[in-house]
PQR file of N, CA, C, O and H, with PARSE charges and radii, in Angstrom:
ATOM      1  N   UNK A   1       0.855  -1.073   0.157 -0.4000 1.5000
ATOM      2  CA  UNK A   1       0.146   0.092   0.119 -0.0000 2.0000
ATOM      3  C   UNK A   1       0.984   1.075  -0.110  0.5500 1.7000
ATOM      4  O   UNK A   1       1.968   1.176   0.622 -0.5500 1.4000
ATOM      5  N   UNK A   2       0.760   2.056  -1.231 -0.4000 1.5000
ATOM      6  CA  UNK A   2       1.308   3.272  -1.160 -0.0000 2.0000
ATOM      7  C   UNK A   2       0.848   4.613  -0.402  0.5500 1.7000
ATOM      8  O   UNK A   2      -0.198   5.120  -0.806 -0.5500 1.4000
ATOM      9  H   UNK A   2      -0.040   1.974  -1.825  0.4000 1.0000
ATOM     10  N   UNK A   3       1.423   5.139   0.493 -0.4000 1.5000
ATOM     11  CA  UNK A   3       1.222   6.330   1.500 -0.0000 2.0000
ATOM     12  C   UNK A   3       2.330   7.328   1.157  0.5500 1.7000
ATOM     13  O   UNK A   3       3.504   7.061   0.905 -0.5500 1.4000
ATOM     14  H   UNK A   3       2.273   4.727   0.821  0.4000 1.0000
ATOM     15  N   UNK A   4       1.734   8.538   1.195 -0.4000 1.5000
ATOM     16  CA  UNK A   4       2.720   9.831   1.032 -0.0000 2.0000
ATOM     17  C   UNK A   4       3.661   9.816   2.117  0.5500 1.7000
ATOM     18  O   UNK A   4       3.515   9.582   3.316 -0.5500 1.4000
ATOM     19  H   UNK A   4       0.779   8.755   1.401  0.4000 1.0000
ATOM     20  N   UNK A   5       4.860  10.180   1.283 -0.4000 1.5000
ATOM     21  CA  UNK A   5       6.232  10.040   2.461 -0.0000 2.0000
ATOM     22  C   UNK A   5       6.339  11.134   3.003  0.5500 1.7000
ATOM     23  O   UNK A   5       6.897  11.184   4.099 -0.5500 1.4000
ATOM     24  H   UNK A   5       4.979  10.370   0.308  0.4000 1.0000
ATOM     25  N   UNK A   6       5.793  12.420   2.338 -0.4000 1.5000
ATOM     26  CA  UNK A   6       6.239  13.785   3.154 -0.0000 2.0000
ATOM     27  C   UNK A   6       4.738  14.425   3.253  0.5500 1.7000
ATOM     28  O   UNK A   6       3.859  14.272   2.404 -0.5500 1.4000
ATOM     29  H   UNK A   6       5.340  12.379   1.447  0.4000 1.0000
ATOM     30  N   UNK A   7       4.624  15.174   4.466 -0.4000 1.5000
ATOM     31  CA  UNK A   7       3.178  16.069   4.304 -0.0000 2.0000
ATOM     32  C   UNK A   7       3.135  16.847   3.342  0.5500 1.7000
ATOM     33  O   UNK A   7       4.180  17.401   3.002 -0.5500 1.4000
ATOM     34  H   UNK A   7       5.338  15.298   5.156  0.4000 1.0000
ATOM     35  N   UNK A   8       1.996  17.086   2.684 -0.4000 1.5000
ATOM     36  CA  UNK A   8       1.553  18.321   1.445 -0.0000 2.0000
ATOM     37  C   UNK A   8       1.928  19.761   2.479  0.5500 1.7000
ATOM     38  O   UNK A   8       1.601  19.782   3.666 -0.5500 1.4000
ATOM     39  H   UNK A   8       1.147  16.635   2.960  0.4000 1.0000
ATOM     40  N   UNK A   9       2.627  20.869   1.825 -0.4000 1.5000
ATOM     41  CA  UNK A   9       2.730  22.032   2.413 -0.0000 2.0000
ATOM     42  C   UNK A   9       1.572  22.840   2.077  0.5500 1.7000
ATOM     43  O   UNK A   9       0.806  22.682   1.126 -0.5500 1.4000
ATOM     44  H   UNK A   9       2.893  20.852   0.861  0.4000 1.0000
ATOM     45  N   UNK A  10       1.544  23.806   3.062 -0.4000 1.5000
ATOM     46  CA  UNK A  10      -0.026  24.548   2.915 -0.0000 2.0000
ATOM     47  C   UNK A  10       0.111  25.224   1.674  0.5500 1.7000
ATOM     48  O   UNK A  10      -0.943  25.549   1.127 -0.5500 1.4000
ATOM     49  H   UNK A  10       2.167  23.934   3.834  0.4000 1.0000
ATOM     50  N   UNK A  11       1.392  25.565   1.000 -0.4000 1.5000
ATOM     51  CA  UNK A  11       1.272  26.116  -0.483 -0.0000 2.0000
ATOM     52  C   UNK A  11       0.889  25.245  -1.511  0.5500 1.7000
ATOM     53  O   UNK A  11       0.224  25.582  -2.490 -0.5500 1.4000
ATOM     54  H   UNK A  11       2.248  25.302   1.444  0.4000 1.0000
ATOM     55  N   UNK A  12       1.291  24.187  -1.291 -0.4000 1.5000
ATOM     56  CA  UNK A  12       0.783  22.994  -2.407 -0.0000 2.0000
ATOM     57  C   UNK A  12      -0.608  22.766  -2.268  0.5500 1.7000
ATOM     58  O   UNK A  12      -1.278  22.829  -3.299 -0.5500 1.4000
ATOM     59  H   UNK A  12       1.831  23.913  -0.495  0.4000 1.0000
ATOM     60  N   UNK A  13      -1.334  22.441  -0.890 -0.4000 1.5000
ATOM     61  CA  UNK A  13      -2.557  22.036  -1.081 -0.0000 2.0000
ATOM     62  C   UNK A  13      -3.204  23.286  -1.335  0.5500 1.7000
ATOM     63  O   UNK A  13      -4.255  23.255  -1.975 -0.5500 1.4000
ATOM     64  H   UNK A  13      -0.790  22.390  -0.053  0.4000 1.0000
ATOM     65  N   UNK A  14      -2.732  24.425  -0.922 -0.4000 1.5000
ATOM     66  CA  UNK A  14      -3.918  25.790  -1.245 -0.0000 2.0000
ATOM     67  C   UNK A  14      -3.825  25.990  -2.783  0.5500 1.7000
ATOM     68  O   UNK A  14      -4.837  26.246  -3.437 -0.5500 1.4000
ATOM     69  H   UNK A  14      -1.878  24.450  -0.401  0.4000 1.0000
ATOM     70  N   UNK A  15      -2.720  25.884  -3.294 -0.4000 1.5000
ATOM     71  CA  UNK A  15      -2.654  26.157  -4.921 -0.0000 2.0000
ATOM     72  C   UNK A  15      -3.679  25.057  -5.587  0.5500 1.7000
ATOM     73  O   UNK A  15      -4.367  25.376  -6.557 -0.5500 1.4000
ATOM     74  H   UNK A  15      -1.899  25.676  -2.763  0.4000 1.0000
ATOM     75  N   UNK A  16      -3.727  24.009  -5.126 -0.4000 1.5000
ATOM     76  CA  UNK A  16      -4.588  22.949  -5.557 -0.0000 2.0000
ATOM     77  C   UNK A  16      -6.072  23.395  -5.427  0.5500 1.7000
ATOM     78  O   UNK A  16      -6.927  23.188  -6.288 -0.5500 1.4000
ATOM     79  H   UNK A  16      -3.168  23.749  -4.339  0.4000 1.0000
ATOM     80  N   UNK A  17      -6.247  23.955  -4.388 -0.4000 1.5000
ATOM     81  CA  UNK A  17      -7.810  24.120  -4.075 -0.0000 2.0000
ATOM     82  C   UNK A  17      -7.898  25.679  -4.536  0.5500 1.7000
ATOM     83  O   UNK A  17      -8.883  26.268  -4.090 -0.5500 1.4000
ATOM     84  H   UNK A  17      -5.553  24.123  -3.688  0.4000 1.0000
ATOM     85  N   UNK A  18      -7.109  26.361  -5.276 -0.4000 1.5000
ATOM     86  CA  UNK A  18      -7.475  27.447  -5.815 -0.0000 2.0000
ATOM     87  C   UNK A  18      -8.734  27.729  -6.735  0.5500 1.7000
ATOM     88  O   UNK A  18      -9.471  28.713  -6.785 -0.5500 1.4000
ATOM     89  H   UNK A  18      -6.309  25.882  -5.638  0.4000 1.0000
ATOM     90  N   UNK A  19      -8.738  26.408  -7.525 -0.4000 1.5000
ATOM     91  CA  UNK A  19     -10.243  26.584  -8.342 -0.0000 2.0000
ATOM     92  C   UNK A  19     -11.482  26.279  -7.959  0.5500 1.7000
ATOM     93  O   UNK A  19     -12.496  26.416  -8.643 -0.5500 1.4000
ATOM     94  H   UNK A  19      -8.139  25.608  -7.484  0.4000 1.0000
ATOM     95  N   UNK A  20     -11.379  25.679  -6.377 -0.4000 1.5000
ATOM     96  CA  UNK A  20     -12.636  25.242  -5.769 -0.0000 2.0000
ATOM     97  C   UNK A  20     -13.581  26.353  -5.527  0.5500 1.7000
ATOM     98  O   UNK A  20     -14.741  26.069  -5.228 -0.5500 1.4000
ATOM     99  H   UNK A  20     -10.555  25.568  -5.821  0.4000 1.0000
ATOM    100  N   UNK A  21     -13.216  27.572  -5.623 -0.4000 1.5000
ATOM    101  CA  UNK A  21     -14.229  28.676  -5.070 -0.0000 2.0000
ATOM    102  C   UNK A  21     -15.395  28.618  -5.921  0.5500 1.7000
ATOM    103  O   UNK A  21     -15.400  28.442  -7.140 -0.5500 1.4000
ATOM    104  H   UNK A  21     -12.274  27.802  -5.866  0.4000 1.0000
ATOM    105  N   UNK A  22     -16.534  28.809  -5.035 -0.4000 1.5000
ATOM    106  CA  UNK A  22     -17.969  28.730  -5.976 -0.0000 2.0000
ATOM    107  C   UNK A  22     -18.032  30.401  -6.329  0.5500 1.7000
ATOM    108  O   UNK A  22     -17.462  31.316  -5.734 -0.5500 1.4000
ATOM    109  H   UNK A  22     -16.531  28.952  -4.045  0.4000 1.0000
ATOM    110  N   UNK A  23     -18.866  30.457  -7.428 -0.4000 1.5000
ATOM    111  CA  UNK A  23     -19.007  31.886  -8.093 -0.0000 2.0000
ATOM    112  C   UNK A  23     -20.556  32.033  -7.963  0.5500 1.7000
ATOM    113  O   UNK A  23     -21.301  31.059  -7.854 -0.5500 1.4000
ATOM    114  H   UNK A  23     -19.329  29.714  -7.911  0.4000 1.0000
ATOM    115  N   UNK A  24     -20.923  33.150  -7.981 -0.4000 1.5000
ATOM    116  CA  UNK A  24     -22.300  33.659  -7.857 -0.0000 2.0000
ATOM    117  C   UNK A  24     -23.003  33.493  -9.262  0.5500 1.7000
ATOM    118  O   UNK A  24     -22.263  33.765 -10.208 -0.5500 1.4000
ATOM    119  H   UNK A  24     -20.318  33.941  -8.071  0.4000 1.0000
ATOM    120  N   UNK A  25     -24.443  33.051  -9.625 -0.4000 1.5000
ATOM    121  CA  UNK A  25     -24.593  32.893 -10.872 -0.0000 2.0000
ATOM    122  C   UNK A  25     -24.904  34.252 -11.619  0.5500 1.7000
ATOM    123  O   UNK A  25     -25.564  35.128 -11.060 -0.5500 1.4000
ATOM    124  H   UNK A  25     -25.044  32.830  -8.857  0.4000 1.0000
ATOM    125  N   UNK A  26     -24.390  34.404 -12.948 -0.4000 1.5000
ATOM    126  CA  UNK A  26     -24.409  35.674 -13.457 -0.0000 2.0000
ATOM    127  C   UNK A  26     -25.750  35.737 -14.244  0.5500 1.7000
ATOM    128  O   UNK A  26     -26.034  35.012 -15.197 -0.5500 1.4000
ATOM    129  H   UNK A  26     -23.854  33.692 -13.402  0.4000 1.0000
ATOM    130  N   UNK A  27     -26.539  36.719 -13.700 -0.4000 1.5000
ATOM    131  CA  UNK A  27     -27.870  37.375 -14.280 -0.0000 2.0000
ATOM    132  C   UNK A  27     -28.041  38.200 -15.496  0.5500 1.7000
ATOM    133  O   UNK A  27     -27.317  39.191 -15.601 -0.5500 1.4000
ATOM    134  H   UNK A  27     -26.308  37.308 -12.926  0.4000 1.0000
ATOM    135  N   UNK A  28     -28.872  37.940 -16.404 -0.4000 1.5000
ATOM    136  CA  UNK A  28     -28.810  38.955 -17.633 -0.0000 2.0000
ATOM    137  C   UNK A  28     -30.186  39.410 -17.642  0.5500 1.7000
ATOM    138  O   UNK A  28     -31.082  38.708 -17.174 -0.5500 1.4000
ATOM    139  H   UNK A  28     -29.460  37.136 -16.319  0.4000 1.0000
ATOM    140  N   UNK A  29     -30.376  40.434 -18.098 -0.4000 1.5000
ATOM    141  CA  UNK A  29     -31.636  41.038 -18.302 -0.0000 2.0000
ATOM    142  C   UNK A  29     -32.736  40.523 -19.642  0.5500 1.7000
ATOM    143  O   UNK A  29     -32.429  40.562 -20.833 -0.5500 1.4000
ATOM    144  H   UNK A  29     -29.648  41.005 -18.479  0.4000 1.0000
ATOM    145  N   UNK A  30     -34.143  40.020 -19.047 -0.4000 1.5000
ATOM    146  CA  UNK A  30     -34.778  39.630 -20.139 -0.0000 2.0000
ATOM    147  C   UNK A  30     -35.279  40.768 -20.871  0.5500 1.7000
ATOM    148  O   UNK A  30     -35.752  41.752 -20.301 -0.5500 1.4000
ATOM    149  H   UNK A  30     -34.393  39.988 -18.079  0.4000 1.0000
ATOM    150  N   UNK A  31     -35.163  40.627 -22.387 -0.4000 1.5000
ATOM    151  CA  UNK A  31     -35.346  41.503 -23.466 -0.0000 2.0000
ATOM    152  C   UNK A  31     -36.762  41.924 -23.128  0.5500 1.7000
ATOM    153  O   UNK A  31     -36.874  43.101 -22.784 -0.5500 1.4000
ATOM    154  H   UNK A  31     -34.779  39.828 -22.850  0.4000 1.0000
ATOM    155  N   UNK A  32     -37.617  41.356 -23.152 -0.4000 1.5000
ATOM    156  CA  UNK A  32     -38.827  41.301 -22.859 -0.0000 2.0000
ATOM    157  C   UNK A  32     -39.606  42.079 -21.728  0.5500 1.7000
ATOM    158  O   UNK A  32     -40.327  43.074 -21.809 -0.5500 1.4000
ATOM    159  H   UNK A  32     -37.526  40.400 -23.432  0.4000 1.0000
ATOM    160  N   UNK A  33     -39.252  41.353 -20.713 -0.4000 1.5000
ATOM    161  CA  UNK A  33     -39.888  42.233 -19.225 -0.0000 2.0000
ATOM    162  C   UNK A  33     -38.696  42.682 -18.428  0.5500 1.7000
ATOM    163  O   UNK A  33     -38.791  42.467 -17.219 -0.5500 1.4000
ATOM    164  H   UNK A  33     -38.667  40.545 -20.647  0.4000 1.0000
ATOM    165  N   UNK A  34     -37.758  43.174 -18.784 -0.4000 1.5000
ATOM    166  CA  UNK A  34     -36.301  43.754 -18.119 -0.0000 2.0000
ATOM    167  C   UNK A  34     -36.237  43.219 -16.726  0.5500 1.7000
ATOM    168  O   UNK A  34     -35.735  43.950 -15.872 -0.5500 1.4000
ATOM    169  H   UNK A  34     -37.680  43.348 -19.765  0.4000 1.0000
ATOM    170  N   UNK A  35     -36.712  41.951 -16.360 -0.4000 1.5000
ATOM    171  CA  UNK A  35     -36.506  41.267 -14.995 -0.0000 2.0000
ATOM    172  C   UNK A  35     -35.438  40.542 -15.178  0.5500 1.7000
ATOM    173  O   UNK A  35     -35.222  40.157 -16.327 -0.5500 1.4000
ATOM    174  H   UNK A  35     -37.119  41.358 -17.054  0.4000 1.0000
ATOM    175  N   UNK A  36     -34.479  40.161 -14.078 -0.4000 1.5000
ATOM    176  CA  UNK A  36     -33.232  39.474 -13.885 -0.0000 2.0000
ATOM    177  C   UNK A  36     -33.523  37.709 -14.437  0.5500 1.7000
ATOM    178  O   UNK A  36     -34.299  36.993 -13.804 -0.5500 1.4000
ATOM    179  H   UNK A  36     -34.654  40.474 -13.144  0.4000 1.0000
ATOM    180  N   UNK A  37     -33.031  37.375 -15.255 -0.4000 1.5000
ATOM    181  CA  UNK A  37     -32.866  35.918 -15.425 -0.0000 2.0000
ATOM    182  C   UNK A  37     -31.594  34.936 -15.896  0.5500 1.7000
ATOM    183  O   UNK A  37     -30.602  35.480 -16.381 -0.5500 1.4000
ATOM    184  H   UNK A  37     -32.400  37.957 -15.769  0.4000 1.0000
ATOM    185  N   UNK A  38     -31.620  34.081 -15.808 -0.4000 1.5000
ATOM    186  CA  UNK A  38     -30.466  33.157 -15.576 -0.0000 2.0000
ATOM    187  C   UNK A  38     -30.226  33.281 -17.389  0.5500 1.7000
ATOM    188  O   UNK A  38     -31.222  33.444 -18.094 -0.5500 1.4000
ATOM    189  H   UNK A  38     -32.426  33.639 -15.414  0.4000 1.0000
ATOM    190  N   UNK A  39     -28.820  33.184 -18.024 -0.4000 1.5000
ATOM    191  CA  UNK A  39     -28.855  32.995 -19.534 -0.0000 2.0000
ATOM    192  C   UNK A  39     -29.298  31.875 -20.005  0.5500 1.7000
ATOM    193  O   UNK A  39     -29.386  30.868 -19.303 -0.5500 1.4000
ATOM    194  H   UNK A  39     -28.011  33.051 -17.451  0.4000 1.0000
ATOM    195  N   UNK A  40     -29.588  31.910 -21.088 -0.4000 1.5000
ATOM    196  CA  UNK A  40     -29.946  30.538 -21.867 -0.0000 2.0000
ATOM    197  C   UNK A  40     -31.183  29.835 -21.220  0.5500 1.7000
ATOM    198  O   UNK A  40     -31.577  28.704 -21.504 -0.5500 1.4000
ATOM    199  H   UNK A  40     -29.517  32.728 -21.658  0.4000 1.0000
ATOM    200  N   UNK A  41     -31.657  30.572 -20.428 -0.4000 1.5000
ATOM    201  CA  UNK A  41     -32.811  29.997 -20.135 -0.0000 2.0000
ATOM    202  C   UNK A  41     -34.205  30.553 -19.940  0.5500 1.7000
ATOM    203  O   UNK A  41     -34.226  31.688 -19.465 -0.5500 1.4000
ATOM    204  H   UNK A  41     -31.337  31.491 -20.198  0.4000 1.0000
ATOM    205  N   UNK A  42     -35.403  29.980 -20.211 -0.4000 1.5000
ATOM    206  CA  UNK A  42     -36.567  30.570 -20.297 -0.0000 2.0000
ATOM    207  C   UNK A  42     -36.793  31.678 -19.011  0.5500 1.7000
ATOM    208  O   UNK A  42     -36.538  31.390 -17.842 -0.5500 1.4000
ATOM    209  H   UNK A  42     -35.386  29.058 -20.597  0.4000 1.0000
ATOM    210  N   UNK A  43     -37.222  32.752 -19.377 -0.4000 1.5000
ATOM    211  CA  UNK A  43     -37.434  33.709 -18.551 -0.0000 2.0000
ATOM    212  C   UNK A  43     -38.978  33.399 -17.508  0.5500 1.7000
ATOM    213  O   UNK A  43     -40.075  33.239 -18.041 -0.5500 1.4000
ATOM    214  H   UNK A  43     -37.429  32.986 -20.327  0.4000 1.0000
ATOM    215  N   UNK A  44     -38.754  33.360 -15.846 -0.4000 1.5000
ATOM    216  CA  UNK A  44     -39.715  32.922 -15.128 -0.0000 2.0000
ATOM    217  C   UNK A  44     -40.996  33.921 -15.041  0.5500 1.7000
ATOM    218  O   UNK A  44     -42.126  33.666 -14.627 -0.5500 1.4000
ATOM    219  H   UNK A  44     -37.862  33.490 -15.412  0.4000 1.0000
ATOM    220  N   UNK A  45     -40.663  34.693 -15.370 -0.4000 1.5000
ATOM    221  CA  UNK A  45     -41.503  36.058 -15.043 -0.0000 2.0000
ATOM    222  C   UNK A  45     -42.424  36.081 -16.270  0.5500 1.7000
ATOM    223  O   UNK A  45     -43.633  36.026 -16.046 -0.5500 1.4000
ATOM    224  H   UNK A  45     -39.745  34.901 -15.706  0.4000 1.0000
ATOM    225  N   UNK A  46     -41.976  36.159 -17.606 -0.4000 1.5000
ATOM    226  CA  UNK A  46     -42.707  36.278 -18.752 -0.0000 2.0000
ATOM    227  C   UNK A  46     -42.836  35.313 -19.613  0.5500 1.7000
ATOM    228  O   UNK A  46     -43.662  35.359 -20.525 -0.5500 1.4000
ATOM    229  H   UNK A  46     -40.994  36.203 -17.788  0.4000 1.0000
ATOM    230  N   UNK A  47     -41.798  34.050 -19.360 -0.4000 1.5000
ATOM    231  CA  UNK A  47     -42.285  32.872 -20.338 -0.0000 2.0000
ATOM    232  C   UNK A  47     -41.714  32.930 -21.733  0.5500 1.7000
ATOM    233  O   UNK A  47     -41.948  32.042 -22.553 -0.5500 1.4000
ATOM    234  H   UNK A  47     -41.127  34.013 -18.620  0.4000 1.0000
ATOM    235  N   UNK A  48     -40.835  34.161 -22.041 -0.4000 1.5000
ATOM    236  CA  UNK A  48     -40.062  33.892 -23.406 -0.0000 2.0000
ATOM    237  C   UNK A  48     -38.674  33.588 -23.405  0.5500 1.7000
ATOM    238  O   UNK A  48     -37.996  33.752 -22.391 -0.5500 1.4000
ATOM    239  H   UNK A  48     -40.645  34.883 -21.375  0.4000 1.0000
ATOM    240  N   UNK A  49     -38.248  33.198 -24.368 -0.4000 1.5000
ATOM    241  CA  UNK A  49     -37.258  32.810 -24.688 -0.0000 2.0000
ATOM    242  C   UNK A  49     -36.674  32.879 -26.235  0.5500 1.7000
ATOM    243  O   UNK A  49     -36.870  31.967 -27.039 -0.5500 1.4000
ATOM    244  H   UNK A  49     -38.799  33.064 -25.192  0.4000 1.0000
ATOM    245  N   UNK A  50     -35.983  33.998 -26.526 -0.4000 1.5000
ATOM    246  CA  UNK A  50     -35.078  34.095 -27.976 -0.0000 2.0000
ATOM    247  C   UNK A  50     -36.494  34.904 -28.657  0.5500 1.7000
ATOM    248  O   UNK A  50     -36.629  34.931 -29.880 -0.5500 1.4000
ATOM    249  H   UNK A  50     -35.824  34.740 -25.873  0.4000 1.0000
ATOM    250  N   UNK A  51     -37.364  35.454 -27.875 -0.4000 1.5000
ATOM    251  CA  UNK A  51     -38.237  36.368 -28.742 -0.0000 2.0000
ATOM    252  C   UNK A  51     -39.415  35.845 -28.844  0.5500 1.7000
ATOM    253  O   UNK A  51     -40.302  36.462 -29.434 -0.5500 1.4000
ATOM    254  H   UNK A  51     -37.255  35.432 -26.881  0.4000 1.0000
ATOM    255  N   UNK A  52     -39.675  34.401 -28.192 -0.4000 1.5000
ATOM    256  CA  UNK A  52     -40.738  34.064 -28.510 -0.0000 2.0000
ATOM    257  C   UNK A  52     -41.373  33.208 -27.095  0.5500 1.7000
ATOM    258  O   UNK A  52     -40.676  32.660 -26.241 -0.5500 1.4000
ATOM    259  H   UNK A  52     -38.954  33.900 -27.712  0.4000 1.0000
ATOM    260  N   UNK A  53     -42.768  33.262 -27.117 -0.4000 1.5000
ATOM    261  CA  UNK A  53     -43.158  32.839 -25.878 -0.0000 2.0000
ATOM    262  C   UNK A  53     -43.187  31.342 -25.781  0.5500 1.7000
ATOM    263  O   UNK A  53     -43.930  30.631 -26.458 -0.5500 1.4000
ATOM    264  H   UNK A  53     -43.335  33.707 -27.811  0.4000 1.0000
ATOM    265  N   UNK A  54     -42.320  30.912 -24.884 -0.4000 1.5000
ATOM    266  CA  UNK A  54     -41.981  29.104 -24.852 -0.0000 2.0000
ATOM    267  C   UNK A  54     -43.159  28.466 -24.069  0.5500 1.7000
ATOM    268  O   UNK A  54     -43.765  27.462 -24.443 -0.5500 1.4000
ATOM    269  H   UNK A  54     -41.716  31.490 -24.334  0.4000 1.0000
ATOM    270  N   UNK A  55     -43.378  29.083 -23.076 -0.4000 1.5000
ATOM    271  CA  UNK A  55     -44.363  28.637 -21.561 -0.0000 2.0000
ATOM    272  C   UNK A  55     -45.566  29.837 -21.502  0.5500 1.7000
ATOM    273  O   UNK A  55     -45.311  31.004 -21.801 -0.5500 1.4000
ATOM    274  H   UNK A  55     -42.886  29.898 -22.772  0.4000 1.0000
ATOM    275  N   UNK A  56     -46.639  29.474 -21.161 -0.4000 1.5000
ATOM    276  CA  UNK A  56     -47.786  30.119 -20.565 -0.0000 2.0000
ATOM    277  C   UNK A  56     -47.475  30.593 -19.081  0.5500 1.7000
ATOM    278  O   UNK A  56     -47.409  29.682 -18.256 -0.5500 1.4000
ATOM    279  H   UNK A  56     -46.846  28.526 -20.918  0.4000 1.0000
ATOM    280  N   UNK A  57     -47.293  31.765 -18.669 -0.4000 1.5000
ATOM    281  CA  UNK A  57     -47.219  31.919 -16.935 -0.0000 2.0000
ATOM    282  C   UNK A  57     -48.600  32.341 -16.539  0.5500 1.7000
ATOM    283  O   UNK A  57     -49.036  33.345 -17.101 -0.5500 1.4000
ATOM    284  H   UNK A  57     -47.347  32.505 -19.339  0.4000 1.0000
ATOM    285  N   UNK A  58     -49.291  31.787 -15.739 -0.4000 1.5000
ATOM    286  CA  UNK A  58     -50.671  32.216 -15.144 -0.0000 2.0000
ATOM    287  C   UNK A  58     -50.205  33.046 -13.944  0.5500 1.7000
ATOM    288  O   UNK A  58     -49.270  32.787 -13.186 -0.5500 1.4000
ATOM    289  H   UNK A  58     -48.936  30.971 -15.283  0.4000 1.0000
ATOM    290  N   UNK A  59     -50.999  34.045 -13.922 -0.4000 1.5000
ATOM    291  CA  UNK A  59     -50.829  35.321 -13.069 -0.0000 2.0000
ATOM    292  C   UNK A  59     -51.707  34.576 -11.697  0.5500 1.7000
ATOM    293  O   UNK A  59     -52.812  34.095 -11.948 -0.5500 1.4000
ATOM    294  H   UNK A  59     -51.758  34.255 -14.539  0.4000 1.0000
ATOM    295  N   UNK A  60     -51.279  34.522 -10.555 -0.4000 1.5000
ATOM    296  CA  UNK A  60     -51.961  34.325  -9.507 -0.0000 2.0000
ATOM    297  C   UNK A  60     -53.252  34.984  -9.384  0.5500 1.7000
ATOM    298  O   UNK A  60     -53.234  36.154  -9.767 -0.5500 1.4000
ATOM    299  H   UNK A  60     -50.382  34.912 -10.351  0.4000 1.0000
ATOM    300  N   UNK A  61     -54.523  34.491  -8.894 -0.4000 1.5000
ATOM    301  CA  UNK A  61     -55.570  35.129  -8.648 -0.0000 2.0000
ATOM    302  C   UNK A  61     -55.835  35.566  -7.315  0.5500 1.7000
ATOM    303  O   UNK A  61     -56.863  36.196  -7.064 -0.5500 1.4000
ATOM    304  H   UNK A  61     -54.538  33.540  -8.583  0.4000 1.0000
TER
END
């Protein structure tokens, strides 16, 4: 069974973890209703994607 011979230094460990940070989702503005939405997804407020109504959004009564 192979085990590490030396302790991994803090610099080596931390540089390996440098790409592990989470980033906040980037929002774009819906061209139809100007609400924030995730890119490449249907707008949750108006149901439009790429200038076309893809889903029908029902307003709560």
